[in-house]
N, C-alpha and C positions, 0 to 999 in steps of 0.2 A: 672530570677529565679521565678518571680511571675507566668509566663506563664507555666513553667514546673510543678510547684507545683499545680497550679490550674487544669491542665489537669489530674494529678494523683488523686487529690481529687475527681474530677467529675467521673472518671472511678470507683473508689471505691464506691461512692454513688450509681451509677447505678446498680452495683452488689447487694448492700444492699437492694435496692428498690424492687428487685425481690421477696423478702419475702412477700411484700404486695400482689403481684399478686398471689403467692402461697396460701396465706391465703384467698384471695377473692374467689379462686376456691374451696378450701377445706371447708370453713365455711358453705355454704348452704347444702352441702352433709352431714355434721355432725350436722345439725339442729341448727347451731349457727346463731342467728340473727345479720346481719351485722350492722344494725343501733345501736343496744345495744352495740355491741363490740366496734364500733367507738366512741360512746358517753363516755363510761367509760375510754377508752384509751385516749381520748382527755382531759377529766377531770384530769386524772393522769398526763399527759404531761404538762397541764397548771399549775397545782399546783407545780410540781417539778421545772419547768422553772421560775415561778414567785418567788418562794422561793430563788432559786439560783440568780435570777436577783436582788432581794432586797438585798441579801448579797453583790453582786457586786456593787450595787448602781443604782438608777434610772437614765436613760440617760438624765439628765437635761441639759447637754452641747449641745445636738442636737437642732438646730433651730426648732421652732414650726412647720413651714411648712414641713420640712423634716420628723419630728417626726410623724405628722399626715398622711403624704403620706405613710410612712412605716407601721404605725398601720393599716390604712384603707386598703392598698393593701394586707397585710398579713391576716387581718381579713376576707376579702372577699374571699381571696384565700382558707382559711380554710373552709368557707361555701361551696365553689365550690368543695372542695376536697371530701366532703361527697357524693355529687351527682356523682362525678367521680368514686369513689370506689364502691358505691352501684350499679350503672349501670354496672360497670365492673364485679361485682359479678354475676349479673343477666345474663350477656352475657356468662360468663364462665360456668354457671350452665347448659346452653343448647347449647353451641358451643365449638369449639376447643380452649382450653386455650392459646396455644402458638400464634395462629393467632390473637385472641382477644387482647392479650397483645401487640403484634407488632403493630396492627392497632392503638390502643390507644396511645402508646408511640410516634408514629409519630406526635403527636400534638405539639411536641417541635418546629415545624415550626412556630407556633404563635409568641413566643418570639423572634425567629430569624428575622422574617419579621419586627416586631416592632422595634428591635434593629437597623435594616438597615434604616427603614423609618423615625424614630423619634429621634434616639440617635446617629446617625453618625457612626454606626458600618460598617466596610468595606464590600463590596459586589463585588465579582469577577465573571468572567465567570464560574469558578469552582462552586461557590456558586449557581448560577442560574441553572447550569446543575444538581447539587445535588438536589436542590428543585424539579426540573422537574422529576428526577428519583424517588424520594419519592412519588410524586403525582401519577406517573404512577403505582408504586407498590401498592398504596392504591386502585387504580381503578381495578387492576388485582385481588386483594383479595376481593374487595367489589362486583364486578360484576360476580364472579364465582357462578355457580349454587351449591346449598348446598343440596346434597342428603343424607348426613350422619346424620344430626342433626334432632332429633325428633321435634324440634321447627319449622322446615320448613324455616329456615333462619331468624327467629325472633331475634336471637342473633346479627345479623348485625345492626339492628336498635338500640339496647342497646349499642353496641360498638361504633356506629357513634355518638350518643348523648354524650357518655362518652368521646369520642375523642374531641368533641367541648368543653366540660366542663373542660377537662384536659388542653387543650390549653389555655383557659382563666386563669386557676389557675397558670399555669407555667409563663404566661406573667406577672401576678400580683406578683408572687414570685420573679421574676427577676427585677422588676421595681425599688426597692430601691437601687440596686447596681449602678444605673446610676446617683445617687445623692451623690457626695462625702461626704457631710455633714451628710448623713444618716448613715455613718459608726459608728457614735457615739452611734447608737442603736445596742447593742451587739447581737450576734447570739442567746444568751439565751432569750433575750426579744423578738426577732423576732419569735422564736419558740413558745414562750408563746402566742403572738398575734395570730399566726396561729392556735394554739390549741384551743384557746377561740372561734375563728371563726368556727372551726370544731365541737366543742360541740354545738354551737348555730345552725349550719347547720344540725347537726344530729337530734336534737329535731324537728326542723321545717320540715326537709326533710322526716323524718320517719312518721310524721303525714300526710304529703302530699302524699307520695308514697304508704304507707301501709293502707289498708282498716281497719285493726284492730287497736285498741287503743294501744298507746305506753305502757300503764301499763300492758297489757296482754303480750306483748313481753318481758318486764322486768321480769315478774313473771316466764316465761318459761325459761329464760336464766341465772338468777342470781345464780342458783345452778349448772350450767354447768361449770366444771373446764376448759374445752377447751376454752370457751368464755373468761375467765379471762387470760388464757395463751396467747391467741391472743391479747387481749386488752392491757395488760401490756407489753408483749414481743415486739409487733410491735411498740409501742410508745417509748419503750426504744431504739430501733434501730433508730427511727425517731429523737429522742432527740440527741443522740450521733452523728448521721450522720449530722443533721442540725447544731448543735452547733460547732462541730469540723471540718466538711468537707464542707457541702453544701454552707452555707453563706460565710464562709471565702474563699472558692474556687471561688465563683462567684465574690467576691470583687477583688481577685487576677487577675482573667481574665479581669475584667473591667478595672483595673489599667493598664494592659498590652495591652489595646485596643482590646481585643478579647472577650468581654462580650457576644457576640451573640453566641459563640460556647459552652457556658456552658451546656445548655440542650442537644444539639446534642451529646456531649460526654457522658452525663449521659444515654441518650437513647440508644446509640450504645452499650455500655457495658451491659445495662439492657436487651436489645433485645437478644443479643448473649447469655447471661447467662440464660435467661428464656427459650430460644429455646432449649438449652442443657437440661434443666430440663424437658421440655415437651417431648423431645425425649427419654431421659434416664430413667425418672421416670414415666411419664404419658403414655409413649409408643404411643404417637400420631404420625400418619403418614402424610407425605406431598406428594402432587402430584407435577408434574413438574412445572405448573404455580406458585404454592405457593413457591417452592424453588427459582424460578427465581425472584419472588417478594421480597423474603427475601434477596437475594443477591443484588438486586437493592436498597433496603432500606439501607443496610450497605454501599454500594458504594456511595449512595447519601449523607449519613451522613459524610463519609470521605471527599467527595468533599466540603461539607459545611464548614468543619473545615480547609480548605486550605486558 
């Protein structure tokens, strides 16, 4: 029962996460500063989750070691999440959104490999074949000449760095699920820890990546209603998805001995949903190698889940 419910939860999460990709592609075109949007969204999520968490009760029953592993992993995951989303937005601003999304989402291979190497997750011939298929698909997408983008292929660098950052973030997000005692830290508190990290990462990352001062970006965006819509709306999806689906689903899969497939399931549903959005709404076109790479990615994910 845990396995079936965990699979369903991960698929729903993947579909919901496509809203972040959509927003990262739309925001720069509508003059919405991604850093400001993420900062206020993170503050909103941290306050909501902390208040709910205090009402539930502080996770005092969790052993100190597991508590600090959970807090540290999710805090750093939040910091990484800023760089992941900011760089994704930069890549989408000058490159094909659907391809950028697919490239970055393939970073789920990080927690899968960690689960196999360090936490005893099963690894079969199907898993190895699936990983090889995904790596080949990444090479096909990455090595193609880009004649359509005005950036001359610069989006690939942004997408690759975001790919690495996303992989580290997903590995950290999945880490507490391998410590049974950490289940005493509720999904609400986990989301709060993540959101605090995102707020800290946004302030630091904005100052590092942007040449202008953070105060100037704040002044330009505070009166933009679209920024507030994105900030609150995305975090509302994040809170609901994390508290009721993501973390409970990862725990279910870990109890069923299938913790390593959590992110592959999220990614598969997310890639398929976003590719439909890119085709139906953005009217993006795909050449034959890109279609082959897309099919190889989904086939690889299916093999990893066996």
